[in-house]
C-alpha positions in Angstrom: -4.1 -25.6 -8.6 -6.8 -28.0 -7.9 -9.9 -26.9 -7.3 -11.0 -25.9 -3.3 -14.9 -26.6 -2.1 -15.9 -24.5 0.9 -16.2 -26.1 4.4 -18.5 -25.5 7.1 -17.7 -22.9 9.6 -15.3 -23.8 12.1 -14.5 -22.4 15.8 -11.1 -20.9 15.1 -8.9 -20.2 18.4 -5.2 -18.3 18.4 -2.1 -20.8 18.7 -0.8 -18.9 21.8 1.6 -21.5 23.9 -0.1 -22.2 27.3 2.0 -19.8 29.2 0.9 -16.8 27.3 -2.7 -18.2 27.7 -2.7 -19.2 31.5 -1.1 -15.4 32.3 -4.3 -14.1 30.6 -7.6 -13.3 31.4 -10.0 -12.8 28.2 -12.6 -11.0 28.3 -12.9 -10.5 24.7 -12.7 -13.0 21.4 -14.3 -11.8 18.9 -13.9 -12.7 15.4 -14.1 -9.5 12.9 -14.5 -11.5 9.8 -15.6 -14.6 9.9 -12.8 -17.3 10.0 -13.1 -18.7 6.3 -11.8 -22.6 6.2 -10.9 -24.8 3.0 -9.7 -27.5 2.0 -8.8 -28.7 -1.3 -10.5 -30.6 -3.9 -7.7 -33.6 -3.9 -8.0 -33.2 0.4 -4.0 -32.9 0.2 -3.9 -29.0 1.2 -6.3 -27.4 3.8 -5.9 -23.6 4.6 -7.6 -21.2 7.0 -7.8 -17.5 7.3 -9.4 -15.5 10.7 -9.1 -12.0 11.6 -10.5 -11.7 15.3 -10.6 -8.6 18.3 -9.2 -9.7 22.0 -9.3 -7.9 25.1 -8.1 -8.9 28.7 -5.7 -8.5 31.0 -2.2 -10.3 31.9 -0.6 -11.2 35.0 2.9 -10.5 34.7 5.4 -12.2 37.0 5.5 -9.5 39.9 1.6 -10.5 40.1 0.2 -7.2 39.0 -2.1 -7.3 36.4 -2.0 -4.7 33.1 -4.2 -4.5 30.7 -4.2 -6.4 27.1 -6.0 -5.6 23.5 -5.0 -6.3 20.2 -6.4 -7.6 16.8 -5.3 -9.7 15.3 -5.5 -11.9 11.3 -3.6 -15.1 10.4 -3.7 -17.6 7.7 -2.1 -21.3 8.4 -1.5 -24.2 5.8 -2.0 -27.3 6.4 -1.0 -30.8 4.2 -2.4 -34.4 4.7 0.5 -36.2 5.2 -1.4 -39.3 6.2 -3.9 -39.3 8.4 -2.5 -36.0 9.7 -2.6 -32.4 8.8 0.7 -31.0 9.3 1.0 -27.3 9.7 3.6 -25.8 6.9 3.0 -22.9 6.8 1.9 -19.7 9.5 1.1 -15.7 8.6 0.0 -13.5 11.3 0.5 -9.6 12.6 -0.7 -7.5 15.3 -2.2 -4.0 15.5 -3.9 -2.0 18.2 -7.4 -1.3 16.3 -9.9 -3.2 14.1 -9.4 -1.4 10.8 
């Protein structure tokens, strides 16, 4: 595996579909741990590791609202193709509380 170099901290947001985001109002979106973004020395691979705590409310189809709370951690893996970065892997989990 090629050596890796650390990138500067980047702002990270979850990859949620637009309809899922539009139905929620976030009150809290907090990094449980500092996001970690790295890229291989030859710049052909990159990855992101994130761990967040989220709370807010979501609007149901009937127009009523319900509270939303979760903790999620995920890893994304990207490959460089030409000038683009292509997502080639994603692993995530959700838990009901911060560990």
